[in-house]
C-alpha positions as CSV (number, residue, x, y, z in Angstrom):
1,X,-14.0,41.1,205.7
2,X,-15.3,39.6,208.8
3,X,-18.9,38.5,209.4
4,X,-20.6,41.4,211.3
5,X,-22.2,38.8,213.6
6,X,-18.9,37.4,214.5
7,X,-17.7,40.9,215.2
8,X,-20.7,41.6,217.4
9,X,-20.1,38.3,219.4
10,X,-16.2,38.7,219.5
11,X,-15.7,42.4,219.9
12,X,-12.7,41.9,222.3
13,X,-10.9,39.6,219.9
14,X,-11.4,42.0,217.1
15,X,-10.2,44.9,219.2
16,X,-7.1,42.9,220.0
17,X,-6.5,42.2,216.3
18,X,-6.8,45.9,215.5
19,X,-4.4,46.8,218.3
20,X,-1.9,44.0,217.6
21,X,-1.9,44.6,213.8
22,X,-1.4,48.3,214.3
23,X,-4.5,49.6,212.5
24,X,-6.5,52.7,213.2
25,X,-10.1,51.8,213.6
26,X,-12.7,52.7,216.2
27,X,-14.6,49.5,216.7
28,X,-17.2,51.1,218.9
29,X,-18.0,53.4,216.0
30,X,-18.5,50.5,213.7
31,X,-20.8,48.7,216.3
32,X,-22.8,51.8,216.9
33,X,-23.2,52.4,213.2
34,X,-24.2,48.7,212.8
35,X,-26.9,49.3,215.5
36,X,-28.2,52.5,213.7
37,X,-28.1,50.6,210.5
38,X,-30.3,47.8,211.7
39,X,-32.7,50.1,213.6
40,X,-33.1,52.5,210.6
41,X,-33.6,49.5,208.3
42,X,-36.4,48.2,210.6
43,X,-38.1,51.5,210.8
44,X,-38.0,52.0,207.1
45,X,-39.4,48.6,206.4
46,X,-42.2,49.3,208.8
47,X,-42.9,52.6,207.1
48,X,-43.0,51.0,203.7
49,X,-45.3,48.2,205.0
50,X,-47.7,50.9,206.3
51,X,-47.5,52.7,203.0
52,X,-48.6,49.6,201.2
53,X,-51.4,49.1,203.7
54,X,-52.7,52.6,203.3
55,X,-52.5,52.3,199.6
56,X,-55.0,49.3,199.9
57,X,-57.2,51.0,202.6
58,X,-57.7,54.4,201.1
59,X,-59.7,53.3,197.9
60,X,-62.1,51.3,200.2
61,X,-62.3,53.9,203.0
62,X,-65.5,55.6,203.9
63,X,-65.7,59.5,203.1
64,X,-65.4,60.0,206.9
65,X,-62.2,58.0,207.2
66,X,-60.4,58.7,204.0
67,X,-59.0,62.2,204.7
68,X,-57.3,60.9,207.9
69,X,-55.8,58.0,206.0
70,X,-54.7,60.3,203.1
71,X,-53.0,62.6,205.7
72,X,-51.2,59.6,207.2
73,X,-50.2,58.4,203.9
74,X,-48.6,61.8,203.0
75,X,-46.8,61.8,206.3
76,X,-45.5,58.2,205.8
77,X,-44.3,59.1,202.4
78,X,-42.5,62.2,203.9
79,X,-40.9,60.0,206.5
80,X,-39.7,57.4,203.9
81,X,-38.2,60.2,201.7
82,X,-36.3,61.4,204.8
83,X,-35.2,57.9,206.0
84,X,-34.0,56.5,202.7
85,X,-31.1,58.9,202.2
86,X,-30.3,58.8,205.9
87,X,-30.1,55.1,205.8
88,X,-28.1,55.1,202.6
89,X,-25.5,57.3,204.3
90,X,-25.4,55.0,207.4
91,X,-25.0,51.9,205.1
92,X,-22.1,53.7,203.2
93,X,-20.4,54.5,206.5
94,X,-20.9,51.0,207.8
95,X,-19.4,49.5,204.6
96,X,-16.4,51.8,204.8
97,X,-15.7,50.7,208.4
98,X,-16.2,47.1,207.7
99,X,-13.6,47.2,204.9
100,X,-11.1,48.4,207.5
101,X,-11.7,45.6,210.1
102,X,-8.7,43.2,210.1
103,X,-8.9,39.4,210.3
104,X,-7.9,37.6,213.5
105,X,-4.3,36.3,213.6
106,X,-3.9,32.6,214.3
107,X,-2.8,31.6,217.8
108,X,0.8,30.9,216.6
109,X,1.4,34.4,215.3
110,X,3.7,36.3,217.7
111,X,2.5,39.7,218.9
112,X,4.9,42.5,217.8
113,X,5.3,45.8,216.1
114,X,7.9,45.2,213.3
115,X,10.2,42.9,211.5
116,X,12.5,42.8,214.5
117,X,9.7,40.9,216.3
118,X,9.4,38.2,213.7
119,X,10.4,34.7,215.0
120,X,12.9,32.7,213.0
121,X,11.8,29.1,212.4
122,X,14.9,27.8,210.6
123,X,17.9,28.7,208.5
124,X,18.8,26.6,205.3
125,X,22.2,26.7,203.8
126,X,25.3,28.6,205.1
127,X,26.3,32.0,204.0
128,X,29.5,31.8,201.9
129,X,32.7,33.1,203.3
130,X,34.6,34.8,200.6
131,X,38.4,34.9,200.1
132,X,38.1,38.2,198.3
133,X,36.2,41.4,198.8
134,X,32.8,40.6,197.3
135,X,30.9,43.1,195.3
136,X,27.3,44.0,195.7
137,X,24.7,43.6,192.9
138,X,25.0,47.0,191.7
139,X,28.8,46.6,191.0
140,X,28.3,43.1,189.7
141,X,25.5,44.0,187.2
142,X,27.2,47.2,186.1
143,X,30.5,45.5,185.6
144,X,28.8,42.6,183.6
145,X,26.8,45.0,181.5
146,X,23.5,43.5,182.7
147,X,21.7,46.7,183.5
148,X,21.2,50.3,182.3
149,X,20.6,52.8,185.0
150,X,20.9,56.4,183.7
151,X,19.1,56.1,180.4
152,X,15.8,54.7,181.8
153,X,15.8,57.2,184.7
154,X,16.0,60.1,182.1
155,X,12.7,59.0,180.5
156,X,11.0,56.9,183.2
157,X,12.1,58.5,186.5
158,X,13.7,57.4,189.8
159,X,14.0,53.7,190.5
160,X,13.7,52.8,186.9
161,X,16.1,50.4,185.2
162,X,16.5,48.2,182.2
163,X,17.9,44.7,182.2
164,X,20.0,44.1,179.1
165,X,21.8,41.2,177.4
166,X,22.5,38.3,179.8
167,X,20.9,40.3,182.6
168,X,17.5,40.2,180.7
169,X,18.0,36.5,179.9
170,X,18.9,35.8,183.6
171,X,15.5,37.3,184.8
172,X,13.6,35.2,182.2
173,X,15.6,32.1,183.2
174,X,14.8,32.5,186.8
175,X,11.1,33.1,186.1
176,X,10.9,30.0,183.8
177,X,12.6,27.8,186.4
178,X,10.0,29.0,188.9
179,X,7.0,28.4,186.5
180,X,8.3,24.9,185.6
181,X,8.8,24.0,189.2
182,X,5.2,25.1,190.1
183,X,3.6,23.4,187.0
184,X,5.4,20.1,187.8
185,X,3.9,20.5,191.4
186,X,0.3,20.8,190.1
187,X,-0.3,24.5,189.8
188,X,-2.2,25.8,186.7
189,X,-0.3,28.6,185.0
190,X,-2.2,31.9,184.4
191,X,-1.3,35.0,182.5
192,X,-3.8,37.5,184.0
193,X,-4.8,41.1,183.3
194,X,-2.6,43.6,184.9
195,X,-5.2,46.4,184.8
196,X,-8.2,45.9,187.1
197,X,-11.2,47.7,188.4
198,X,-11.4,49.1,192.0
199,X,-13.6,46.2,192.9
200,X,-10.8,43.7,192.4
201,X,-8.5,45.7,194.6
202,X,-11.1,46.1,197.3
203,X,-12.1,42.4,197.1
204,X,-8.7,41.2,197.6
205,X,-8.0,43.5,200.5
206,X,-5.5,46.0,198.8
207,X,-8.1,48.9,199.0
208,X,-9.1,51.1,200.7
209,X,-5.9,51.2,203.1
210,X,-3.4,50.5,200.3
211,X,-4.7,52.9,197.7
212,X,-1.8,55.2,197.7
213,X,0.4,52.4,196.8
214,X,-1.3,51.7,193.5
215,X,-0.9,53.4,190.2
216,X,-4.3,54.6,188.8
217,X,-5.3,54.9,185.2
218,X,-8.0,57.5,186.0
219,X,-9.4,57.9,182.4
220,X,-10.6,54.3,182.5
221,X,-11.1,53.9,186.2
222,X,-8.5,51.2,186.3
223,X,-5.5,50.3,188.5
224,X,-2.2,48.6,187.8
225,X,-1.8,45.5,190.0
226,X,1.0,45.1,192.6
227,X,0.7,41.3,192.4
228,X,-1.2,38.9,190.2
229,X,-2.9,37.7,193.5
230,X,-5.5,40.4,192.6
231,X,-6.7,39.1,189.3
232,X,-6.3,35.4,190.2
233,X,-8.6,35.8,193.2
234,X,-10.9,38.1,191.4
235,X,-11.3,35.6,188.4
236,X,-14.0,34.0,190.7
237,X,-15.8,37.0,192.0
238,X,-19.5,36.4,192.3
239,X,-18.9,32.7,191.5
240,X,-20.3,29.7,193.4
241,X,-17.7,26.9,193.3
242,X,-18.6,23.4,193.8
243,X,-16.8,21.8,196.7
244,X,-15.4,19.0,194.5
245,X,-13.4,21.6,192.4
246,X,-11.4,22.5,195.5
247,X,-8.5,23.0,195.8
248,X,-7.9,25.4,192.9
249,X,-4.2,26.1,192.5
250,X,-3.0,28.9,190.3
251,X,0.5,30.1,189.4
252,X,0.2,33.6,187.9
253,X,3.0,35.6,186.2
254,X,2.8,39.3,185.6
255,X,4.5,42.5,185.6
256,X,3.7,44.3,188.9
257,X,3.7,48.0,189.7
258,X,3.9,49.7,193.2
259,X,4.4,53.2,193.9
260,X,6.3,52.5,197.2
261,X,4.7,55.8,198.5
262,X,5.5,54.7,202.2
263,X,9.1,53.9,201.5
264,X,10.5,57.2,200.4
265,X,14.3,57.3,200.7
266,X,14.3,53.5,201.7
267,X,16.4,51.0,199.9
268,X,16.9,53.2,197.0
269,X,20.3,51.7,195.9
270,X,20.1,49.2,193.0
271,X,17.2,46.8,192.5
272,X,15.9,46.0,195.9
273,X,12.9,48.3,195.9
274,X,11.7,49.3,192.5
275,X,8.4,50.5,191.0
276,X,8.1,47.8,188.3
277,X,9.0,44.2,188.7
278,X,7.9,40.7,187.5
279,X,6.6,38.1,189.8
280,X,5.3,34.5,189.7
281,X,2.6,34.3,192.4
282,X,0.9,31.2,193.8
283,X,-2.9,31.4,194.8
284,X,-5.0,28.7,196.2
285,X,-8.7,28.4,196.9
286,X,-9.5,25.6,199.4
287,X,-12.2,24.2,201.6
288,X,-13.2,26.5,204.6
289,X,-11.3,24.5,207.1
290,X,-8.3,25.7,209.1
291,X,-6.6,22.3,209.0
292,X,-6.9,22.1,205.2
293,X,-5.7,25.6,204.8
294,X,-2.7,25.0,207.0
295,X,-1.7,22.0,204.8
296,X,-1.8,24.3,201.8
297,X,0.0,27.0,203.5
298,X,3.1,24.8,204.1
299,X,2.7,23.2,200.7
300,X,3.1,26.7,199.1
301,X,5.9,27.6,201.4
302,X,7.6,24.4,200.4
303,X,7.3,25.3,196.7
304,X,9.2,28.6,197.3
305,X,11.8,26.9,199.3
306,X,12.3,24.3,196.5
307,X,12.9,27.1,194.0
308,X,15.5,28.7,196.4
309,X,17.2,25.4,196.8
310,X,17.6,25.1,193.0
311,X,19.1,28.5,192.9
312,X,21.5,27.5,195.7
313,X,20.7,30.6,197.8
314,X,21.0,30.4,201.6
315,X,17.8,31.7,203.3
316,X,15.9,31.7,206.5
317,X,12.2,31.3,207.3
318,X,10.5,33.4,209.9
319,X,6.8,33.6,211.1
320,X,5.8,37.3,210.8
321,X,4.5,39.1,213.9
322,X,1.0,40.8,214.2
323,X,2.4,44.2,213.1
324,X,4.0,42.7,209.9
325,X,0.9,40.8,208.6
326,X,-1.6,42.7,206.6
327,X,-5.3,43.5,206.9
328,X,-6.6,40.1,205.8
329,X,-3.8,37.7,206.6
330,X,-4.3,35.3,209.5
331,X,-0.7,33.8,209.2
332,X,2.3,34.8,207.3
333,X,5.8,33.4,206.9
334,X,8.6,35.4,205.3
335,X,11.4,33.9,203.5
336,X,14.6,36.0,203.6
337,X,17.6,35.3,201.3
338,X,21.1,35.9,202.2
339,X,22.5,39.0,200.5
340,X,26.2,39.5,201.0
341,X,26.1,43.0,199.8
342,X,23.7,43.9,202.6
343,X,25.3,41.5,205.0
344,X,21.9,40.3,206.0
345,X,18.9,38.1,205.3
346,X,16.4,40.2,203.4
347,X,12.9,39.3,202.3
348,X,12.4,37.9,198.9
349,X,9.2,35.8,199.5
350,X,6.1,35.7,201.7
351,X,3.4,33.0,202.3
352,X,0.1,33.9,203.6
353,X,-3.3,32.4,204.8
354,X,-6.3,34.7,204.6
355,X,-9.2,32.5,205.7
356,X,-12.5,33.7,204.1
357,X,-11.4,37.3,204.2
358,X,-11.0,37.7,200.4
359,X,-13.9,35.4,199.4
360,X,-16.4,37.5,201.6
361,X,-15.2,40.7,200.0
362,X,-15.3,39.3,196.5
363,X,-18.5,37.4,197.0
364,X,-17.0,34.0,196.2
365,X,-19.0,31.1,197.5
366,X,-18.5,27.4,197.8
367,X,-21.4,24.8,197.7
368,X,-20.6,22.3,200.5
369,X,-21.3,18.6,200.5
370,X,-24.5,19.1,202.5
371,X,-25.7,21.7,200.0
372,X,-25.2,24.8,202.2
373,X,-23.2,27.7,201.0
374,X,-19.9,28.9,202.6
375,X,-16.8,31.0,201.7
376,X,-13.7,29.2,200.5
377,X,-10.4,30.1,202.1
378,X,-7.6,31.7,200.1
379,X,-3.9,31.6,200.3
380,X,-1.0,33.1,198.4
381,X,2.8,32.9,198.2
382,X,5.5,34.5,196.2
383,X,7.2,31.9,194.1
384,X,9.8,34.3,192.7
385,X,10.1,38.1,192.2
386,X,12.6,39.7,190.0
387,X,14.7,41.7,189.9
388,X,15.0,41.4,193.7
389,X,15.9,37.7,193.5
390,X,18.9,38.6,191.2
391,X,20.5,40.2,194.2
392,X,21.2,37.1,196.2
393,X,21.6,35.1,193.1
394,X,24.4,37.1,191.7
395,X,26.0,38.1,195.0
396,X,26.3,34.6,196.4
397,X,27.6,33.1,193.2
398,X,30.2,35.7,192.2
399,X,33.9,35.1,191.5
400,X,36.9,37.2,192.3
401,X,37.2,38.4,188.7
402,X,33.6,39.8,188.7
403,X,32.1,36.9,186.8
404,X,29.2,34.7,188.1
405,X,29.1,30.9,188.1
406,X,25.4,29.8,187.6
407,X,23.7,27.2,189.7
408,X,23.3,24.0,187.7
409,X,19.5,24.2,187.6
410,X,19.7,27.5,185.7
411,X,22.2,26.4,183.0
412,X,19.5,24.9,180.6
413,X,17.6,28.1,180.8
414,X,20.7,30.2,180.1
415,X,21.4,28.6,176.7
416,X,23.9,26.3,178.3
417,X,26.1,29.0,179.8
418,X,27.6,28.0,183.1
419,X,29.5,31.1,183.7
420,X,28.4,34.8,183.1
421,X,31.2,37.2,182.0
422,X,31.2,40.5,180.3
């Protein structure tokens, strides 16, 4: 959420952000609603003040003046009764529109519509050239007995799966490697709730626009999270954080759930796009300073790259264009791992700066050194997400006989196994 005063003073920049990010919002409607809200609020306050004046005047008025004052008091009461619900409706509409205003992209973010307009920053590692016909992850995992497809889909529906045996152990190993890497780098591990109230989803910017992507538990008015970013940020909703506590660095691990409502028929083969997955997420609260936030952004990105380096997976880093960054993001880098089965680099990580967007929506304040209150900046980054990360891990390290040789960093987490066979 942007400050309405900022929106009024920088309407052209906000219009450009709406257009370049590809959102559907009439800024003129917001500004006119804001004007009506302010004018109606002023009128109502005047009426209430006059009502209070009349309440004091009537008992002291003369017999000649009292009827006139009583009639005026009745009219003022009627005016207030009409104004209050009208203002309530205007305020509701104003809030709805404000929740749809995107943040302003940083100057370095390229303008574009889709992933084809992302700008590559660097490639790390060289895609392997096989001297045999490589298998994709579906063939590998099926052949190794790492996954059950048909059984889970009978009782859990499409895009369901069950990791079994060394397949399950491999996911746990990768997650644990990521956790250990982050803890060693100063992140505090959190196991957060995965069911949250609507306020948490709205406060972090996933609602209202992403509501169709979330699974709802209607009986309890709760929603399943699609990332632990939601509870990690929301842990501080309504808090005032002392400046000397910043930065706060969390590493959250949780199951995650996404309906993938907007991806019907897309990436349906295997484990690339599923409804349930497990993710280790990094979240940082930092001082409201662009330079400080930029430092933490590249630190989080470096953490994710360090994990990929341990997994010995080739990857590339790209800065996402305006059409690929979300409502609240001011900057996003995508990390795409090389997947031989797709013959392409495909997204496995993203790293985002959100400025004070989430803090404003979640009412998270910071008490600055001079005693004034501000809003901390937030950042987030995918450290690892499984089962998607298993795709490049298995495909890049496969052998001609269908076995998989593990990266050295994973061996201790796999009970000493160096090679996975059926």
